[in-house]
C-alpha positions as CSV (number, residue, x, y, z in Angstrom):
1,M,-63.7,113.7,-11.2
2,S,-60.1,115.0,-10.7
3,G,-58.7,112.8,-13.5
4,T,-61.1,114.0,-16.1
5,H,-59.5,116.0,-19.0
6,K,-61.7,118.8,-20.3
7,L,-61.4,119.8,-23.9
8,S,-60.3,123.3,-24.6
9,S,-62.3,125.6,-26.9
10,N,-59.8,125.0,-29.7
11,E,-60.1,121.2,-29.3
12,L,-63.9,121.4,-29.4
13,A,-63.8,123.5,-32.5
14,A,-61.4,121.0,-34.2
15,L,-63.6,118.1,-33.2
16,V,-66.8,119.7,-34.4
17,G,-65.1,120.7,-37.7
18,G,-64.0,117.1,-38.2
19,L,-67.6,115.8,-37.6
20,M,-69.0,118.2,-40.1
21,D,-66.6,117.2,-42.7
22,L,-67.9,113.6,-43.1
23,D,-68.0,113.7,-46.8
24,A,-64.3,114.5,-47.2
25,T,-62.4,111.9,-49.2
26,E,-58.9,112.8,-48.0
27,E,-57.7,112.3,-44.4
28,D,-56.8,115.9,-43.8
29,E,-55.2,116.3,-40.4
30,L,-56.2,119.3,-38.2
31,K,-53.5,120.2,-35.7
32,D,-53.7,122.3,-32.6
33,G,-50.5,122.4,-30.7
34,D,-49.4,118.8,-30.0
35,I,-52.9,117.3,-30.7
36,S,-53.9,116.1,-34.2
37,Y,-57.3,115.0,-35.5
38,K,-58.5,113.3,-38.6
39,P,-62.1,112.9,-40.0
40,Y,-63.9,109.6,-39.1
41,Q,-67.1,108.3,-40.7
42,F,-69.2,106.6,-38.1
43,G,-70.2,103.1,-39.2
44,D,-67.0,102.4,-41.2
45,N,-65.3,99.1,-40.8
46,N,-62.5,99.4,-38.2
47,L,-59.8,97.1,-39.5
48,S,-57.6,97.6,-36.4
49,L,-60.1,95.4,-34.5
50,M,-58.6,92.4,-36.2
51,G,-55.1,93.2,-35.1
52,D,-52.4,91.4,-37.1
53,Y,-54.6,88.4,-37.8
54,Y,-52.4,86.2,-35.7
55,G,-55.1,83.7,-34.8
56,L,-56.2,83.4,-38.5
57,K,-52.6,83.0,-39.6
58,M,-52.1,80.1,-37.1
59,I,-55.4,78.5,-38.2
60,N,-54.2,78.7,-41.8
61,E,-50.8,77.1,-40.9
62,R,-52.6,74.2,-39.2
63,F,-54.9,73.9,-42.2
64,C,-51.9,73.6,-44.5
65,R,-50.6,70.6,-42.6
66,L,-54.0,68.9,-42.4
67,A,-55.1,69.5,-46.0
68,R,-52.1,67.7,-47.5
69,S,-53.8,64.3,-47.1
70,V,-56.9,65.6,-49.0
71,F,-54.9,65.7,-52.2
72,L,-53.3,62.3,-51.7
73,P,-55.9,60.2,-53.6
74,M,-55.8,62.6,-56.6
75,L,-52.1,63.4,-56.8
76,R,-50.8,60.1,-55.3
77,L,-48.6,62.3,-53.0
78,Q,-49.0,64.7,-50.2
79,P,-48.0,68.1,-51.6
80,R,-46.5,70.9,-49.5
81,I,-49.0,73.7,-49.0
82,S,-48.1,77.2,-47.9
83,A,-50.4,80.0,-46.7
84,F,-50.1,83.7,-47.6
85,P,-50.9,86.4,-45.1
86,P,-54.6,87.2,-45.0
87,E,-55.6,90.3,-47.0
88,V,-58.6,92.6,-46.6
89,K,-60.2,94.0,-49.7
90,T,-63.6,94.7,-51.1
91,F,-65.4,91.9,-52.8
92,S,-65.4,93.8,-56.1
93,D,-61.6,94.1,-56.0
94,Y,-61.2,90.4,-55.3
95,S,-63.6,89.6,-58.2
96,D,-61.5,91.7,-60.5
97,E,-58.4,89.7,-59.7
98,V,-60.1,86.3,-60.4
99,E,-61.3,84.9,-63.7
100,N,-65.1,84.5,-63.9
101,F,-65.1,80.8,-64.5
102,V,-63.9,79.1,-61.3
103,S,-65.1,76.5,-58.8
104,L,-67.0,78.3,-56.0
105,T,-68.2,76.4,-52.9
106,T,-70.1,78.5,-50.4
107,S,-70.6,77.0,-46.9
108,R,-72.5,78.3,-43.9
109,I,-70.6,78.7,-40.6
110,E,-73.4,78.5,-38.0
111,A,-71.2,79.3,-35.0
112,L,-70.2,82.6,-36.5
113,R,-73.5,83.3,-38.2
114,G,-71.7,83.9,-41.5
115,N,-70.4,82.2,-44.6
116,Q,-67.2,81.0,-46.2
117,M,-66.3,80.6,-49.8
118,M,-63.7,78.3,-51.3
119,V,-62.4,79.4,-54.8
120,I,-60.5,76.8,-56.9
121,P,-59.2,77.7,-60.4
122,P,-60.4,75.4,-63.3
123,S,-56.8,74.6,-64.2
124,F,-56.2,73.0,-60.8
125,I,-59.5,71.1,-61.1
126,S,-58.4,69.7,-64.5
127,M,-55.0,68.7,-63.1
128,L,-56.6,66.9,-60.1
129,T,-59.1,65.1,-62.4
130,D,-56.4,64.0,-64.9
131,S,-54.1,62.7,-62.2
132,Y,-56.9,61.0,-60.3
133,Y,-57.6,58.8,-63.4
134,G,-54.0,58.0,-64.1
135,G,-52.7,61.0,-66.0
136,T,-49.6,63.0,-65.3
137,I,-49.5,66.0,-62.9
138,R,-49.3,69.0,-65.3
139,N,-50.9,72.3,-65.8
140,T,-53.5,72.5,-68.6
141,H,-55.3,75.5,-70.0
142,H,-58.9,75.2,-71.4
143,S,-61.2,77.8,-72.7
144,R,-64.6,76.7,-71.4
145,T,-67.5,77.8,-69.3
146,E,-68.5,74.7,-67.3
147,F,-67.1,71.6,-65.6
148,T,-67.7,68.1,-66.7
149,P,-69.6,65.7,-64.3
150,T,-66.4,64.0,-63.5
151,E,-64.8,67.3,-62.5
152,Q,-67.8,68.2,-60.5
153,R,-67.4,65.0,-58.5
154,V,-63.7,65.8,-57.9
155,I,-64.7,69.3,-56.8
156,E,-67.1,67.7,-54.3
157,L,-64.5,65.4,-52.9
158,I,-61.9,68.2,-52.6
159,S,-64.1,70.8,-51.1
160,N,-65.6,68.4,-48.6
161,G,-62.1,67.3,-47.5
162,L,-60.8,70.8,-47.3
163,N,-63.8,71.9,-45.2
164,E,-63.2,69.0,-42.8
165,S,-59.5,70.0,-42.5
166,M,-60.5,73.6,-41.9
167,A,-62.9,72.7,-39.2
168,L,-60.1,70.8,-37.4
169,A,-57.8,73.8,-37.8
170,W,-60.4,76.0,-36.2
171,R,-61.1,73.6,-33.4
172,D,-58.5,74.9,-31.0
173,L,-59.8,78.5,-31.3
174,M,-63.5,77.5,-31.3
175,P,-65.6,74.6,-32.6
176,I,-67.2,75.3,-36.0
177,S,-68.7,73.3,-38.8
178,F,-69.2,74.0,-42.4
179,E,-72.7,73.3,-44.0
180,L,-72.7,73.3,-47.8
181,Q,-75.0,76.0,-49.2
182,N,-74.3,75.9,-53.0
183,R,-71.7,75.5,-55.7
184,E,-71.3,77.9,-58.6
185,E,-69.0,78.1,-61.6
186,N,-69.3,81.9,-62.3
187,L,-68.1,84.5,-59.9
188,S,-70.6,87.1,-61.2
189,F,-73.5,84.8,-60.1
190,A,-72.1,84.2,-56.6
191,S,-74.4,85.6,-53.9
192,F,-71.7,85.8,-51.3
193,A,-71.2,89.5,-50.6
194,D,-72.1,92.9,-52.0
195,S,-69.5,94.5,-54.2
196,E,-68.4,97.0,-51.6
197,D,-68.4,94.6,-48.7
198,L,-65.0,93.9,-47.2
199,V,-63.7,90.3,-47.3
200,V,-60.7,88.5,-45.8
201,N,-58.8,86.6,-48.5
202,C,-56.7,83.6,-47.3
203,S,-54.7,82.3,-50.3
204,F,-52.9,79.0,-50.3
205,M,-50.2,77.7,-52.7
206,V,-49.9,73.9,-53.5
207,Q,-46.4,73.0,-54.6
208,L,-46.3,70.2,-57.2
209,P,-43.4,68.2,-58.7
210,D,-42.1,69.2,-62.1
211,T,-44.7,71.8,-62.8
212,D,-45.8,75.3,-61.6
213,P,-47.6,75.5,-58.2
214,A,-51.3,75.6,-58.0
215,N,-53.4,77.8,-55.7
216,F,-56.8,78.2,-54.2
217,D,-58.5,80.8,-51.9
218,V,-60.7,80.7,-48.8
219,I,-62.8,83.9,-48.4
220,Y,-64.5,85.2,-45.2
221,P,-66.7,88.3,-45.0
222,L,-65.1,90.7,-42.6
223,Q,-68.4,90.9,-40.7
224,T,-68.2,87.2,-40.0
225,L,-64.9,87.4,-38.2
226,K,-65.5,90.7,-36.3
227,P,-67.4,89.0,-33.4
228,I,-64.3,87.0,-32.6
229,A,-61.7,89.7,-33.3
230,G,-60.4,89.5,-29.7
231,Q,-59.8,85.8,-30.1
232,L,-58.1,86.2,-33.4
233,R,-55.7,88.8,-31.8
234,S,-54.8,86.5,-29.0
235,R,-51.6,84.5,-29.2
236,M,-52.6,82.1,-26.4
237,H,-53.6,79.1,-28.4
238,S,-52.2,75.6,-28.4
239,D,-50.3,74.5,-31.5
240,L,-51.2,70.8,-31.1
241,L,-53.9,68.7,-32.6
242,E,-54.7,65.1,-32.0
243,E,-55.4,64.5,-35.7
244,D,-52.1,66.1,-36.7
245,M,-50.2,62.9,-36.5
246,S,-46.6,62.5,-37.4
247,W,-45.4,60.3,-40.3
248,R,-44.3,57.6,-37.9
249,E,-47.7,57.4,-36.2
250,K,-49.5,57.2,-39.6
251,M,-47.1,54.5,-40.7
252,E,-47.7,52.5,-37.5
253,R,-51.5,52.7,-37.9
254,A,-51.2,51.6,-41.5
255,V,-48.9,48.6,-40.5
256,L,-51.3,47.5,-37.7
257,N,-54.2,47.4,-40.2
258,V,-52.4,44.8,-42.5
259,P,-54.4,41.6,-42.6
260,L,-52.6,38.3,-41.6
261,S,-53.7,34.7,-42.0
262,L,-53.7,32.4,-38.9
263,T,-53.2,28.6,-39.1
264,A,-53.5,25.9,-36.4
265,I,-52.1,22.4,-37.2
266,L,-54.2,19.9,-35.3
267,A,-52.7,16.7,-36.7
268,E,-49.9,15.5,-38.9
269,P,-50.5,11.7,-39.5
270,S,-48.0,9.5,-41.4
271,V,-49.6,7.2,-44.0
272,S,-47.8,4.9,-46.4
273,L,-48.0,5.5,-50.1
274,G,-49.7,2.2,-50.6
275,R,-52.4,3.0,-48.1
276,I,-53.0,6.4,-49.8
277,G,-53.3,4.6,-53.2
278,N,-56.1,2.3,-51.8
279,V,-58.1,5.0,-50.1
280,V,-61.7,5.3,-51.6
281,P,-64.4,7.9,-50.8
282,G,-66.1,7.1,-47.5
283,E,-63.1,5.4,-46.0
284,V,-62.0,6.7,-42.5
285,V,-58.3,7.4,-42.0
286,P,-57.5,7.4,-38.2
287,V,-55.3,10.3,-37.0
288,Q,-53.8,11.2,-33.7
289,M,-54.7,14.7,-32.5
290,T,-51.8,16.9,-31.5
291,P,-52.0,17.4,-27.7
292,A,-50.7,21.0,-27.9
293,P,-51.2,22.5,-31.3
294,R,-49.4,25.6,-32.3
295,L,-50.9,28.8,-33.8
296,L,-49.0,29.9,-36.9
297,V,-49.1,33.5,-38.3
298,E,-48.3,33.6,-42.0
299,G,-46.6,30.2,-41.5
300,R,-44.5,31.2,-38.5
301,P,-45.3,29.6,-35.1
302,I,-46.2,32.3,-32.5
303,F,-48.3,30.6,-29.7
304,D,-48.7,27.1,-28.1
305,A,-52.4,26.4,-27.5
306,D,-54.9,23.9,-26.1
307,L,-58.0,22.6,-27.9
308,G,-61.2,23.9,-26.5
309,E,-64.7,25.2,-27.2
310,S,-66.2,28.7,-27.2
311,A,-69.9,29.6,-27.8
312,G,-70.5,26.1,-29.2
313,K,-67.6,26.4,-31.7
314,S,-64.2,24.7,-31.6
315,A,-61.5,27.1,-30.4
316,L,-57.9,27.4,-29.3
317,N,-56.9,28.6,-25.9
318,L,-53.5,30.3,-26.3
319,T,-51.2,29.1,-23.5
320,R,-47.7,30.4,-24.2
321,R,-46.0,32.7,-26.7
322,I,-43.1,31.0,-28.5
323,P,-40.0,33.1,-28.1
324,D,-38.3,34.4,-31.2
């Protein structure tokens, strides 16, 4: 083929020399003219496949918006959540940065044939539990090695809610679901990845009133995300979600669910005080039915109606809405 570039003898020598130096720990560059080479270990993880993690960054930003409502029952407010850029590190390096006693929730992602782990510090769990049962939102520090049954229930509620929000955040890229595998309280016992395996760490910060912010992490093995590296590099994703409703839409839905009492006045007879005083049980008081009763909502007349029957029961047929 006329467009094929043949390697020179010097280029071949440099390439063979690089392949034979697989055990080198430093990336020594071998230069020949304008061409440079560096040793490459076949089988290594190529981090450039993931690009700038644009897709994962966008997923995390959506997750921050959706996850706010998960903390509402505990904190009695929707905190602002921020996402840090994803980081790639070995699992042993990540383990060295985190205390051993933490809340670990491992879930299976069947669509990616991999796992995901949610890491929540015990101080944040204690804060959520105290606030959930009427306490104040404050940071507490405890020296302990296990969670109470009440805290374990809070962990279950939070982790399930966050996984549902994460599944919604992923939905525009690809539909996934999280299936709970196990929960642990000690990072050294977590069978999530080998110590030298690379993981992608997505950290989130929860801003709280009158106290220091809290944080939690979502960890993916790098091998789990590699099959969709092309999709994660792409910037062609919609930034809209049906469930990501605005404050006005949520308020409208809440208002439309407010229960109201309906009343229909069928008769308003006038009876003298003397007649009322002589009424005894079993006596019949004649009344004149209103020909066109009105339907009242919380005591306010809304519709004119006719008396009727539906499915063997007395009913009102609404004929006209009364103008305001």
